[in-house]
SEPA-517040 format. One record per residue (C-alpha): residue number from 1; residue in three letters; x, y, z. Coordinates in steps of 0.2 Angstrom, whole numbers, padded with zeros to 4 digits. Last residue first. Layout:
# SEPA-517040
+---------+------+-------+-------+-------+
! koldren ! bake !  east ! north !    up !
+---------+------+-------+-------+-------+
!     NUM !  ala !     X !     Y !     Z !
...
+---------+------+-------+-------+-------+
//
This chain:
# SEPA-517040
+---------+------+-------+-------+-------+
! koldren ! bake !  east ! north !    up !
+---------+------+-------+-------+-------+
!     170 !  unk ! -0125 ! -0100 !  0589 !
!     169 !  unk ! -0142 ! -0089 !  0597 !
!     168 !  unk ! -0152 ! -0105 !  0600 !
!     167 !  unk ! -0138 ! -0114 !  0609 !
!     166 !  unk ! -0136 ! -0102 !  0620 !
!     165 !  unk ! -0154 ! -0105 !  0628 !
!     164 !  unk ! -0150 ! -0123 !  0632 !
!     163 !  unk ! -0133 ! -0116 !  0639 !
!     162 !  unk ! -0143 ! -0104 !  0648 !
!     161 !  unk ! -0155 ! -0116 !  0656 !
!     160 !  unk ! -0143 ! -0130 !  0660 !
!     159 !  unk ! -0133 ! -0117 !  0671 !
!     158 !  unk ! -0151 ! -0116 !  0679 !
!     157 !  unk ! -0156 ! -0134 !  0681 !
!     156 !  unk ! -0137 ! -0134 !  0687 !
!     155 !  unk ! -0143 ! -0121 !  0700 !
!     154 !  unk ! -0160 ! -0129 !  0704 !
!     153 !  unk ! -0152 ! -0149 !  0705 !
!     152 !  unk ! -0137 ! -0142 !  0717 !
!     151 !  unk ! -0145 ! -0131 !  0730 !
!     150 !  unk ! -0161 ! -0145 !  0732 !
!     149 !  unk ! -0146 ! -0158 !  0734 !
!     148 !  unk ! -0140 ! -0148 !  0749 !
!     147 !  unk ! -0147 ! -0157 !  0760 !
!     146 !  unk ! -0155 ! -0153 !  0780 !
!     145 !  unk ! -0172 ! -0148 !  0772 !
!     144 !  unk ! -0184 ! -0137 !  0783 !
!     143 !  unk ! -0198 ! -0134 !  0769 !
!     142 !  unk ! -0197 ! -0115 !  0773 !
!     141 !  unk ! -0178 ! -0115 !  0776 !
!     140 !  unk ! -0174 ! -0128 !  0760 !
!     139 !  unk ! -0185 ! -0119 !  0748 !
!     138 !  unk ! -0181 ! -0101 !  0751 !
!     137 !  unk ! -0161 ! -0107 !  0750 !
!     136 !  unk ! -0167 ! -0116 !  0733 !
!     135 !  unk ! -0172 ! -0099 !  0727 !
!     134 !  unk ! -0157 ! -0089 !  0732 !
!     133 !  unk ! -0147 ! -0103 !  0726 !
!     132 !  unk ! -0157 ! -0102 !  0708 !
!     131 !  unk ! -0155 ! -0083 !  0708 !
!     130 !  unk ! -0137 ! -0078 !  0711 !
!     129 !  unk ! -0129 ! -0091 !  0702 !
!     128 !  unk ! -0141 ! -0093 !  0689 !
!     127 !  unk ! -0135 ! -0072 !  0687 !
!     126 !  unk ! -0118 ! -0079 !  0683 !
!     125 !  unk ! -0124 ! -0086 !  0668 !
!     124 !  unk ! -0136 ! -0073 !  0661 !
!     123 !  unk ! -0123 ! -0060 !  0659 !
!     122 !  unk ! -0109 ! -0071 !  0653 !
!     121 !  unk ! -0122 ! -0076 !  0638 !
!     120 !  unk ! -0128 ! -0059 !  0633 !
!     119 !  unk ! -0106 ! -0058 !  0627 !
!     118 !  unk ! -0112 ! -0070 !  0613 !
!     117 !  unk ! -0130 ! -0060 !  0610 !
!     116 !  unk ! -0121 ! -0044 !  0610 !
!     115 !  unk ! -0118 ! -0030 !  0620 !
!     114 !  unk ! -0101 ! -0021 !  0620 !
!     113 !  unk ! -0097 ! -0016 !  0638 !
!     112 !  unk ! -0113 ! -0021 !  0645 !
!     111 !  unk ! -0109 ! -0042 !  0641 !
!     110 !  unk ! -0090 ! -0040 !  0651 !
!     109 !  unk ! -0101 ! -0028 !  0665 !
!     108 !  unk ! -0113 ! -0041 !  0667 !
!     107 !  unk ! -0099 ! -0055 !  0669 !
!     106 !  unk ! -0090 ! -0046 !  0679 !
!     105 !  unk ! -0101 ! -0042 !  0694 !
!     104 !  unk ! -0112 ! -0055 !  0690 !
!     103 !  unk ! -0096 ! -0067 !  0695 !
!     102 !  unk ! -0096 ! -0056 !  0713 !
!     101 !  unk ! -0116 ! -0057 !  0715 !
!     100 !  unk ! -0116 ! -0078 !  0710 !
!      99 !  unk ! -0102 ! -0079 !  0726 !
!      98 !  unk ! -0116 ! -0072 !  0736 !
!      97 !  unk ! -0127 ! -0083 !  0730 !
!      96 !  unk ! -0118 ! -0097 !  0733 !
!      95 !  unk ! -0114 ! -0093 !  0750 !
!      94 !  unk ! -0133 ! -0092 !  0753 !
!      93 !  unk ! -0134 ! -0110 !  0745 !
!      92 !  unk ! -0123 ! -0115 !  0758 !
!      91 !  unk ! -0129 ! -0107 !  0774 !
!      90 !  unk ! -0146 ! -0115 !  0768 !
!      89 !  unk ! -0138 ! -0130 !  0770 !
!      88 !  unk ! -0129 ! -0130 !  0784 !
!      87 !  unk ! -0142 ! -0125 !  0797 !
!      86 !  unk ! -0138 ! -0106 !  0804 !
!      85 !  unk ! -0127 ! -0103 !  0820 !
!      84 !  unk ! -0114 ! -0100 !  0806 !
!      83 !  unk ! -0122 ! -0086 !  0801 !
!      82 !  unk ! -0123 ! -0077 !  0817 !
!      81 !  unk ! -0106 ! -0082 !  0820 !
!      80 !  unk ! -0100 ! -0072 !  0806 !
!      79 !  unk ! -0091 ! -0079 !  0792 !
!      78 !  unk ! -0105 ! -0078 !  0780 !
!      77 !  unk ! -0105 ! -0060 !  0784 !
!      76 !  unk ! -0089 ! -0058 !  0773 !
!      75 !  unk ! -0097 ! -0066 !  0759 !
!      74 !  unk ! -0110 ! -0057 !  0758 !
!      73 !  unk ! -0100 ! -0040 !  0759 !
!      72 !  unk ! -0092 ! -0046 !  0744 !
!      71 !  unk ! -0107 ! -0052 !  0736 !
!      70 !  unk ! -0114 ! -0034 !  0738 !
!      69 !  unk ! -0099 ! -0024 !  0735 !
!      68 !  unk ! -0098 ! -0034 !  0718 !
!      67 !  unk ! -0116 ! -0030 !  0715 !
!      66 !  unk ! -0115 ! -0013 !  0717 !
!      65 !  unk ! -0097 ! -0013 !  0705 !
!      64 !  unk ! -0112 ! -0018 !  0691 !
!      63 !  unk ! -0117 ! -0002 !  0689 !
!      62 !  unk ! -0099 !  0005 !  0681 !
!      61 !  unk ! -0104 ! -0005 !  0664 !
!      60 !  unk ! -0122 ! -0001 !  0661 !
!      59 !  unk ! -0118 !  0019 !  0667 !
!      58 !  unk ! -0100 !  0018 !  0656 !
!      57 !  unk ! -0110 !  0012 !  0640 !
!      56 !  unk ! -0092 !  0012 !  0633 !
!      55 !  unk ! -0078 !  0016 !  0644 !
!      54 !  unk ! -0061 !  0026 !  0639 !
!      53 !  unk ! -0064 !  0037 !  0654 !
!      52 !  unk ! -0082 !  0041 !  0650 !
!      51 !  unk ! -0093 !  0033 !  0637 !
!      50 !  unk ! -0112 !  0036 !  0634 !
!      49 !  unk ! -0125 !  0024 !  0628 !
!      48 !  unk ! -0135 !  0024 !  0643 !
!      47 !  unk ! -0153 !  0019 !  0639 !
!      46 !  unk ! -0150 !  0002 !  0633 !
!      45 !  unk ! -0152 ! -0007 !  0616 !
!      44 !  unk ! -0146 ! -0028 !  0617 !
!      43 !  unk ! -0164 ! -0031 !  0618 !
!      42 !  unk ! -0165 ! -0024 !  0601 !
!      41 !  unk ! -0159 ! -0039 !  0596 !
!      40 !  unk ! -0172 ! -0050 !  0597 !
!      39 !  unk ! -0166 ! -0066 !  0608 !
!      38 !  unk ! -0168 ! -0082 !  0598 !
!      37 !  unk ! -0179 ! -0097 !  0605 !
!      36 !  unk ! -0176 ! -0113 !  0613 !
!      35 !  unk ! -0188 ! -0126 !  0606 !
!      34 !  unk ! -0202 ! -0130 !  0617 !
!      33 !  unk ! -0203 ! -0151 !  0622 !
!      32 !  unk ! -0188 ! -0150 !  0635 !
!      31 !  unk ! -0195 ! -0134 !  0643 !
!      30 !  unk ! -0213 ! -0143 !  0645 !
!      29 !  unk ! -0205 ! -0157 !  0652 !
!      28 !  unk ! -0194 ! -0145 !  0664 !
!      27 !  unk ! -0211 ! -0136 !  0669 !
!      26 !  unk ! -0219 ! -0152 !  0672 !
!      25 !  unk ! -0206 ! -0159 !  0683 !
!      24 !  unk ! -0203 ! -0144 !  0693 !
!      23 !  unk ! -0223 ! -0145 !  0697 !
!      22 !  unk ! -0221 ! -0161 !  0703 !
!      21 !  unk ! -0206 ! -0158 !  0714 !
!      20 !  unk ! -0217 ! -0143 !  0720 !
!      19 !  unk ! -0231 ! -0154 !  0724 !
!      18 !  unk ! -0222 ! -0167 !  0732 !
!      17 !  unk ! -0212 ! -0154 !  0744 !
!      16 !  unk ! -0228 ! -0148 !  0747 !
!      15 !  unk ! -0236 ! -0164 !  0753 !
!      14 !  unk ! -0220 ! -0168 !  0762 !
!      13 !  unk ! -0222 ! -0152 !  0772 !
!      12 !  unk ! -0241 ! -0155 !  0774 !
!      11 !  unk ! -0236 ! -0173 !  0781 !
!      10 !  unk ! -0223 ! -0166 !  0794 !
!       9 !  unk ! -0236 ! -0159 !  0805 !
!       8 !  unk ! -0244 ! -0174 !  0808 !
!       7 !  unk ! -0231 ! -0184 !  0811 !
!       6 !  unk ! -0228 ! -0172 !  0824 !
!       5 !  unk ! -0245 ! -0172 !  0832 !
!       4 !  unk ! -0243 ! -0193 !  0832 !
!       3 !  unk ! -0225 ! -0191 !  0841 !
!       2 !  unk ! -0232 ! -0180 !  0855 !
!       1 !  unk ! -0227 ! -0163 !  0856 !
+---------+------+-------+-------+-------+
//
């Protein structure tokens, strides 16, 4: 591939990255302008309110075991040679995502044990450590980025959004 054709193939990627960054700035500004809103209390009404083995809302609490299993299996897979051959930036993003799944198992079980606004933050906070790194890994791979900057910016924005939302309920 000639130097000229290589530079033409890089332009669309940079253009998409710029468009993505511009969209992110617009969304961030909009979020900062809009006031946070409280969670409707009906959100905490779940289908399975049966207790079992002394655990209230057993089905909701126990189902979080699968987040733990998938998180631990994913973290173990991160140590395999095939994953080790990946570029470092998306590999780290996937690692944070799997760690987020482990945290989600505990945070979500804590919330579902006794659902309330105060506990909901511990359900949502670890979920941002799943969603935002996964989003970052997707963009890092598609845009062929080599930096972890997007991972940490998106993860901090996700955590910040939960903290910002939490200000509306406290």
